[in-house]
Backbone as JSON, one array per atom type, in Angstrom:
{
  "sequence": "XXXXXXXXXXXXXXXXXXXXXXXXXXXXXXXXXXXXXXXXXXXXXXXXXXXXXXXXXXXXX",
  "N": [[-80.37, 11.39, 141.06], [-79.93, 13.41, 143.84], [-77.81, 14.32, 146.57], [-78.92, 15.49, 149.78], [-78.59, 18.92, 150.72], [-76.14, 19.84, 153.03], [-76.28, 21.47, 156.16], [-74.44, 24.1, 157.81], [-74.31, 23.63, 160.55], [-74.77, 20.88, 160.69], [-72.47, 19.88, 159.47], [-70.49, 20.77, 161.25], [-71.29, 19.43, 163.59], [-70.98, 16.75, 162.75], [-68.21, 16.64, 162.25], [-67.24, 17.17, 164.84], [-68.29, 14.97, 166.23], [-67.04, 12.8, 164.9], [-64.39, 13.44, 165.45], [-64.38, 13.19, 168.26], [-64.95, 10.46, 168.39], [-62.6, 9.29, 167.28], [-60.76, 10.24, 169.17], [-61.66, 8.82, 171.43], [-61.25, 6.14, 170.62], [-58.42, 6.08, 170.15], [-57.46, 6.93, 172.67], [-58.3, 4.86, 174.38], [-56.99, 2.76, 173.15], [-54.34, 3.46, 173.64], [-54.22, 3.42, 176.46], [-55.34, 0.96, 177.17], [-54.14, -1.15, 175.67], [-53.8, -3.87, 175.78], [-56.22, -5.06, 175.31], [-56.41, -5.2, 172.58], [-53.94, -6.14, 171.64], [-53.44, -8.39, 173.14], [-52.87, -10.4, 176.12], [-50.45, -11.49, 176.65], [-46.91, -11.71, 177.15], [-44.58, -10.24, 174.84], [-42.6, -12.31, 172.76], [-39.1, -12.96, 173.32], [-36.95, -12.48, 170.86], [-34.21, -12.76, 170.69], [-33.57, -14.91, 172.23], [-34.15, -17.17, 170.8], [-33.04, -20.1, 169.1], [-30.85, -20.94, 166.3], [-31.68, -23.3, 165.16], [-34.38, -23.46, 165.9], [-35.31, -21.37, 164.38], [-34.95, -22.31, 161.88], [-32.55, -22.04, 160.55], [-29.74, -23.21, 158.86], [-26.78, -24.95, 160.13], [-23.51, -23.32, 160.35], [-21.31, -24.82, 159.48], [-22.28, -26.57, 157.63], [-22.32, -27.85, 154.33]],
  "CA": [[-80.68, 11.59, 142.46], [-78.95, 14.3, 144.47], [-77.73, 14.29, 148.03], [-79.45, 16.71, 150.38], [-77.59, 19.93, 151.08], [-75.84, 19.83, 154.46], [-76.16, 22.79, 156.77], [-73.17, 24.32, 158.51], [-74.42, 22.98, 161.87], [-74.62, 19.44, 160.5], [-71.06, 19.63, 159.18], [-69.74, 20.97, 162.5], [-71.62, 18.31, 164.49], [-70.38, 15.51, 162.27], [-66.77, 16.74, 162.49], [-67.02, 17.04, 166.28], [-68.58, 13.59, 166.62], [-65.99, 11.91, 164.41], [-63.19, 13.76, 166.23], [-64.52, 12.55, 169.57], [-64.86, 9.01, 168.2], [-61.19, 8.92, 167.15], [-60.15, 10.47, 170.47], [-62.07, 7.71, 172.29], [-60.57, 4.93, 170.16], [-56.98, 6.18, 170.38], [-57.24, 7.02, 174.11], [-58.43, 3.53, 174.95], [-55.93, 1.91, 172.61], [-53.1, 3.81, 174.33], [-54.28, 3.06, 177.88], [-55.77, -0.44, 177.32], [-53.73, -1.82, 174.43], [-53.89, -5.32, 175.96], [-57.49, -5.52, 174.75], [-56.2, -5.44, 171.16], [-52.69, -6.88, 171.4], [-53.4, -9.62, 173.91], [-52.39, -10.29, 177.48], [-49.25, -12.29, 176.79], [-45.7, -10.93, 176.87], [-44.01, -10.42, 173.51], [-41.47, -13.23, 172.89], [-37.76, -12.41, 173.15], [-36.4, -13.12, 169.66], [-32.78, -13.04, 170.86], [-33.44, -16.18, 172.94], [-34.41, -18.27, 169.88], [-31.84, -20.71, 168.5], [-30.88, -21.04, 164.84], [-32.47, -24.49, 164.8], [-35.79, -23.09, 166.02], [-35.64, -20.46, 163.3], [-34.79, -23.01, 160.61], [-31.3, -21.62, 159.92], [-28.81, -24.34, 158.89], [-25.5, -24.66, 160.79], [-22.5, -22.67, 159.51], [-20.36, -25.79, 158.92], [-22.95, -27.42, 156.66], [-22.01, -27.44, 152.95]],
  "C": [[-79.56, 12.41, 143.09], [-78.98, 14.12, 145.98], [-78.33, 15.56, 148.59], [-78.31, 17.65, 150.78], [-77.4, 19.93, 152.6], [-75.74, 21.26, 154.98], [-74.82, 22.89, 157.48], [-73.17, 23.62, 159.87], [-74.24, 21.47, 161.75], [-73.16, 19.07, 160.24], [-70.23, 19.74, 160.46], [-70.01, 19.83, 163.47], [-70.98, 17.01, 164.04], [-68.87, 15.51, 162.46], [-66.44, 16.56, 163.97], [-67.24, 15.6, 166.74], [-67.49, 12.64, 166.13], [-64.66, 12.19, 165.11], [-63.22, 13.12, 167.6], [-64.41, 11.04, 169.46], [-63.4, 8.58, 168.1], [-60.41, 9.17, 168.44], [-60.43, 9.29, 171.39], [-61.31, 6.44, 171.91], [-59.08, 4.98, 170.5], [-56.64, 6.27, 171.86], [-57.28, 5.62, 174.74], [-57.39, 2.56, 174.39], [-54.62, 2.2, 173.33], [-53.1, 3.29, 175.77], [-54.69, 1.61, 178.12], [-55.38, -1.25, 176.09], [-53.78, -3.34, 174.56], [-55.2, -5.87, 175.39], [-57.33, -5.87, 173.27], [-55.02, -6.37, 170.93], [-52.6, -8.19, 172.16], [-52.75, -9.41, 175.26], [-51.08, -11.03, 177.71], [-48.02, -11.44, 176.48], [-45.18, -11.23, 175.47], [-42.77, -11.3, 173.62], [-40.14, -12.52, 172.61], [-37.08, -13.14, 171.99], [-34.92, -13.45, 169.81], [-32.56, -14.37, 171.58], [-33.67, -17.39, 172.03], [-33.1, -18.8, 169.3], [-31.99, -20.74, 166.98], [-31.73, -22.22, 164.39], [-33.96, -24.19, 164.87], [-36.24, -22.19, 164.88], [-35.49, -21.09, 161.92], [-33.54, -22.6, 159.85], [-30.32, -22.79, 159.99], [-27.51, -23.96, 159.59], [-24.49, -24.07, 159.81], [-21.57, -23.68, 158.84], [-21.0, -26.71, 157.89], [-22.67, -26.92, 155.25], [-23.18, -27.59, 152.06]]
}
């Protein structure tokens, strides 16, 4: 079974449509990234203590 031969117009239309699709996705991801990443602030890792991170104290042998 062979695939049908694509015309030049079909190739150009498919490239334009896929280009527009990626433009749409990336545009909205850049301007509305909260829809994907969430609406909560990213936690400040420098505020975590060693105990919270599971790191043993320095004086422990």
